[in-house]
N, C-alpha and C positions, 0 to 999 in steps of 0.2 A: 408578658414581653417574651418569655421563653417559648410559647405556643407560637407567636407571631414569627419568630426567628425560625422554628422549626418548619412552618408553612412555608417560608421564604426559600429555605434550603431545599425543600422538596420539589418546588416550582423549578428551581435552577437545575436539578437533576431529576426530571421524572422518570419513572420507570417506563420501559419501553412495553406496550401493549400491541398485541397482533391484532390489528383492526379487521383482518380478513375473516375472523371468526364471526363478526358482527354484521358481514354482508351476504348476500344470497347471490347464488350463481346467476347469470344472466346469458342470452343467446348472443354468439358471436358468429360472422361469417367467415369461413376459410376457403381456400383453395388448394385442392390435392396436389401433392408435391409430385405423385406418379401420374395420375389420369387427368389432372387439370380441371378436375370439376369442381364447381363451388358447392359447399356444404355447411351446414349449420351445426355448431357444438356448444357446449355450454361451459362456463368457467366464472370463477370469482373475479371481479375487475379490480385491477390496480388503482393506484391514487389517481393516474391520469386518464384511466379509462380503457386500458389495453389489457387482454386476458392475462391472469396470473399464470397459466398453463397453456399456452399455445398448442394447437393441434396442426399437424401438418398432413395428416392422412385421413381421407374420407372413410376408411374401412379397414379392419384387420388384414385383409387381401393385399390392399396396397402397401401398408406397412410391411408386411411380410415380403413383398416384391421388392421394395427398397432396400430391406436387409440383404436378399438374396443378390441384388445388383452390386451391393458393396463388397459381398464374399466375392463373387465372381471376378470384380476388378482387382481385387487383393491376390486372386489366383494367378494373375499374370505374371507374378514373380517367377513361377515355375514354367518349364517347356509344355506347350500346348498338350503333346501326347498325354501327359499324365493329369491333366486337370480334370478328366470326366473317368478316370480308372479308379475303382474303388478298391481298396486294400482289405482282403479277407482276414487278415492277421490282426485282429482287434487288440489282442492281448499284447503284442509286440509294439502296437501304435501306442498304447497306453504307457508302456515303459519309455519309450522315446518321447513323450511330453514332459516326464520328469527328469530323466537322465540322458546324458550324452550317449550316443550309439556309434558303434562300427560295425557296419552291415556288409557282410562278406559273403561270396559265393561266385559259382559260374556265371557267365552271361546268359542273360533271360530267364532267371529264377525268381525276380520280382524285388530286386534290391531298391531300385529308384522308385518303384510303386509303394514299397514301404515307407520310404523317405517322405515321399509325396502325401501318404496317408497320415504320417505325424504332422506335417505341415499343415494340412487341412484342418486337423482337429485343433492345432495351435490358433489357427485363425478363428475358428469357431468360438474358442475360449477368450477371444479379444486379446490374444497374445501374438500380436502382427508386426512385431519387429524381428523380421527374418529377412536373410539374405541368401540367396541360392546361386551357385556358381557351378559350372561344369569346369571341372580342374584341367583338363587338358585345354580347353578354350581360354581359361584363366592365363595359364602359362604362356600360351601364344600371345595374349594380348601384352603381357608383360615383356616378352621378348621384343615384340615390335615396338615398343616405347623406347628401345635402346636406338632405333633408327629415325625416330621422330624428335623433333625441337619443341620443347614445352616446359612449362613450369614444373608439372609433375613427373616424378621418375618413377621407374618399377618399383622402387623401394617404398615410395609414397603410397602406390596404390596397395601393396602387400601390406603395409602398415594398416590401412583403411579395413582391409579384410581380416588382419589378425585381431584388430582391436574392437571389431564390431560388437556392439554391446547386446545384441538380441540373439537369436539363433542363427548359427551359421551352418548352411547345408553344402557339403562338399560332395559333388557328385562324380564318380569314376575316378577316384585317386589312383595313380600308378599307370594309367592309360599313356600318359604323356611320355615323351623320350626323356630319359634319365640323364641329366648333366649336373655338373657341380652347382650351377647356377639354380637348377630345380631343386636339388638337395638342400641348398641354403635357403631359399623361399620357403619349401615345405617345413623345414624344421623350425624355422623363425613363427610360421603361423601356428602350428600345433603346440610348440612349446609355450608360446605366449597365452593361448586358450587354455592349455592344461594348468599353467600356473594360477591364472586369474578365474579359474572354476566356470569358465564361459560354455553355455549350452552349445554344443557341436553335433551335428549329425553328419556320418561319413559313409560313402558307399565305395566299394574297391572290389575288383576281381581277385585281388592279391588277398592272401592270408597276411595274419600279423608277422608269420615267419618269413613269407616272401617280402614283406616290406623291409623287415629286418635285413634281409639279403640284397634287395634291389633298390631300395632307397636310402635307408640309414638306421642303424640300431637305436639311435636317440629318438627317431620318430615314432619306430614300433614301441618302444618303452613308454614315451609319452602317451600314445594312443591307448596303450594297454592301462595306464593309470587314470586315464581320463572318462574311457568309454566302456560299457557293457558291450560286450562282443556278441553280435548276433550273426550265426552261420546259416545261410538258406541254402537248402539243396533241392533236387529236384530236377526235372527236365526243362529244356529251354522252351519257355512259353511262346516265344516267337516263332520258332520252328514248328512246334504244334499247330499254331494259327494258319502257318502257310500250307502244312500238309492237310489241314481240314478244308 
C-alpha cells in the first residue's frame, strides 16, 4: 500500500526532464534578415516542430552587418560631424566609460571628439541609454517654450534632462547667454545629477574657475565633486585643417 501511494504521489508531481537531449538536430529553412537569401541550418525541434534556436542570418558576414547597422542607427543620437571621427585618446575614453567627465579646453582641441569617443565605446558595450544635448540649443528650446502654449513647461523639459537615468552628454556648456534663468536651470540639472550620482559628460570652453565666475559657484562646486576634470590643450584642429 505504501509503495502504491508513493507511486501515485510521484505521478502527480513528475520530475521535469529535458526531452531535447533525447532529440537529434534536423534541418530547417530560414530567410536571412540582411540579404533575404534562403538558407538551411540545423536545430533541435521543439514540441510543435519549430526550431529551438532560430537563426536569422545565413553567414557571419550578414550577422556582423546587422550589428553594424544597429550601431550606426544608435550613433544618430550625436551630430553627424562626430559619428565617423575616431578619438585617439583611448586612455581618456576609458576613464569616461566609468566616471563622469568635465572636458575643458580652447575651441578646436577635441573636446566633443573625446565625448563622442566615450559614447561610441558605451554603445559597443551595450550601454545604450544615452542622451546628447547641445547646451546652447537646449537653452534656446527652453526659452522658446515660454512663448508656446502646451502641456509641457520649460521646467518639465529640464526635469526630464536632469533625471535622465542613463549617460547625459552636455556639449558646449557656457556658450549660451547667461541669465538668471540659465543659471537656475543649469544648477538644477547639475545638482540633481551630482546628488544622484548619474553618469554625466560635459564639454566646455570654460574652466571650472570661469564657470564659478560666469555661471554659478554652486555649479562649479557640483561639477568638481561629480566629475574628473580633463583639460585638453593644443592648437585648434579646425584651423589646421583649413590651412592644410
